[in-house]
N, C-alpha and C positions, 0 to 999 in steps of 0.2 A: 504494500500502499504507499501511496506518494505520498500520504497526508496523513495528519494526526489529526484526533477528535481528542480534545481535552474534556474531562469531565469535572464542572465546576456547579456542584449542589443541583446537578440532573442538568445541565445547561451546555449544549457545544457550544465550545469558544475556540478561539484562535483560526477559525478557517474563512478563506471568503467565500460570502454568500454562493457563488457560482459552483463552487467546488461539493457544500454540502448538498446543491441540488442536484447534481450529476450525481454522486454516490446513492442517492435516494432514490433515483430513477432506474439508473444503470446496474445496481450491487445486488438487486432481487433476481435478475436476471441469472446474472451471472452466478447467483449461490445455487440456483435451482439444479444445476446438475453435481453430482456425487465428485468428489476428488479421489484420484486413484491414488495419490501418494498419503491417503489417510490407512495407517496400517491397520491389519484387525489384533483386535485385543481379544484375548481367550477368557472364559469365565475361570474365577478361582480355582486352584486344585483342592483350597482347604476355606470350607464354608460352613457358618453352624449358625441354627437358628436360635435367635434370642430366647430366653425361658421366659419372660414376661411377654403380656401380652400387646406391649408397645414398646417401640424404644426410638431412640434419640441417636443420631453421630451428626459431628461437626464437622463441615468438609472447606477448605479453601484452597481455590484455582483461579485467582484473578479477581477481577471486578466482580462484586457480588449481585448485581442486577442479571446476570448470563446466568451462574450458577442455580440460584434462586429460581428462574425462570425455567430452565431445564428440566429440575426437580419436582416444581410445580405440575409439571405434564408426565409424571412415572405415578404408574398405577400402585397402591399400596402407601403410599406417601400421603400422609393426612395433613403434613404441612411442612413449609419450608420458607424458613424467616432471615431474612438479610441482616447480618450484625457483626459483630467483631470478637474475637477470640485471640489470647496469647499475651495480652497487658492486663495492667489493671483498671479496675471500675472509673477511675477518676480521668482517666485518659481515654476512654470509651465513645468519643464523640469524633463525626466525620472529620472536623478541620485538624483536630491533634493527630488522628490516625495519618490522614493524606501527607504530614510530614515525614512517614515511616520511622519516626523516632521512638514510637509509642511500645512495642514490642506487639502489637496488634495485627491479624491479619483480616482483611475481608474476609467474611466466612458465612455461611449458612448453616442455619440450625435445622436438621432432616429430623421431623418426626416420621415414623412409620409403623404398619401393620407388620411384624414379620410372617405373619399365617399367609402374608400375600407376596410379599418381597421378602429376599434376605439382605444382609449385610453385604455379603460378597456380591451378589447384584448390584447394589448401591456405586460399589467399589469399581466394578467394571465399567457401569456407566460414566462414572467421575473420570477415569482414565482412557475411556474410548472415544469419549462426546465432549464434556465439559472443558477440558484444557490441555495443553500441552506440559504435561510432569516432566518433561527436562531442561524447564525453562527456570534458572534459577533467580528469585526475586524479580518476576515480571512476568507477565502476560501481553503479548501481542505489543500495542504503544503504552501499555500502562507499567511502570519502571518503579522498585522499590519493595521492600522486606513488606508491605502491607499489603502485595499482590504475590507472597510467595505461596508457593503449592506445599500443602498441609492437612493433616489429620488429626483432628483435635480427636484422641480418643478418650470416653469414657469411664472404661473400665479395662481390667487386663484382658480381657477375650477381644476386644476391638485393637488393642496394641497387637496382640499376637495374631489375629487376621489381616492386618493390615501389614505388617511387615513381611507374613510368609508371600500375601501376595505381590508386593513390591519385589520381593526376590525371586519369586516364578516370574514376572516381566521380566526383570534384568538378566535372569540365566538364560531367557528363551530370547534376549534382545528385539522384543518387539518395536521399542521404538529407534533404533540403531543409536542410541547414546542412552547414558545412565540416567536413570529417574533420580530427582532430586526432590523428590515428596517427603517432608518431614512427617514422623509421628510423633506427636507431644500431647502428653497427658497432664492431668492437673490442670487444666485453665478453665476460668469460667468464660460462659459465652453473654453476652450484651448485646440486644438488641438493637438496629440501627435506626436512625429516624425514620418518619413515619413514609417521609417522601422518598425514600429509596425501597419500600415494601411493594411487593407486586408492580417494580417499574418497567419490566417488559409487557406486562400484558395490558398497564396501561397507558403504554406509550410505545406502540410498536412501529412506528414512523421513525422514533430519535435516530437522528443519523448515527448515534454509536451503537444502537441494538442493530440497524440494520448492517451496518460494518463487518463488526463483530459478534453477534450472538444469535442473529435469524439463523445461520447455518447451523448453528447446533440444535436446534430444536428440528430440523431436518434430518440431520443425523439420528437424533434419538428415535425417531420415526421408522427410517430406514434399516438401522441398526437391531432396534429392539424393539419390533412393531406391535410383539405381545405385551409389551408394559406400557406402551404409548397413551395417553390418555387427552384426548381433546379438550375437555374441560379442565382448566388449571384448578387446583387447590390453592385458593387466595386468600392471602393474611387478612382482607377486608372482610372476604365474606366469612371467615370463623369469626372474627371480630363482632360480625353484626348479628350472629347466632346466640 
């Protein structure tokens, strides 16, 4: 991509108006066809159902708009909330996290029904669709530790499954480069500001979404048709109930 879209409070800036217009008109056509360069990501060899009727996992893979948007369209996911993980409560605000100095990553807390989808399948989507796990402290145009690839495990089982899957993918050379995804435990999750929630669903024509995230939904539907749901599990809908 020859230009970069800056994300500032949900508003694209730093672009000429003509470039934004061209991107929003042309890119949907370019994104319609799957890329032959996308690697096939196998399912994890080690996968165990959660013991409880519901479970959560927190994943970070770049801008949380796209991560949340993907998982909201996954069957078995009951909630996907954008937020921050890895730092302290006092710095869990967008303006501070954006400095890259808080320890936080933009992350998404995924609540799911283990009877309908396993943690292994959620992790497979994470590596196959959500982001590039070989990029250290960045995703696409977004650079900084707040955009790192990370799995924030809530218990030892999640740590074991995540580390085993990363080792499996590295051993198979799936991505042609080492996975840099960190497995981090013992961190609280803090929901992000309201204007960040359901961003992809609310702003499907936002230039950042068009350029960087719309193709992820296409990949989810094509690679995991049995897991794709048309109607997303929105944070706003859950709050209204």
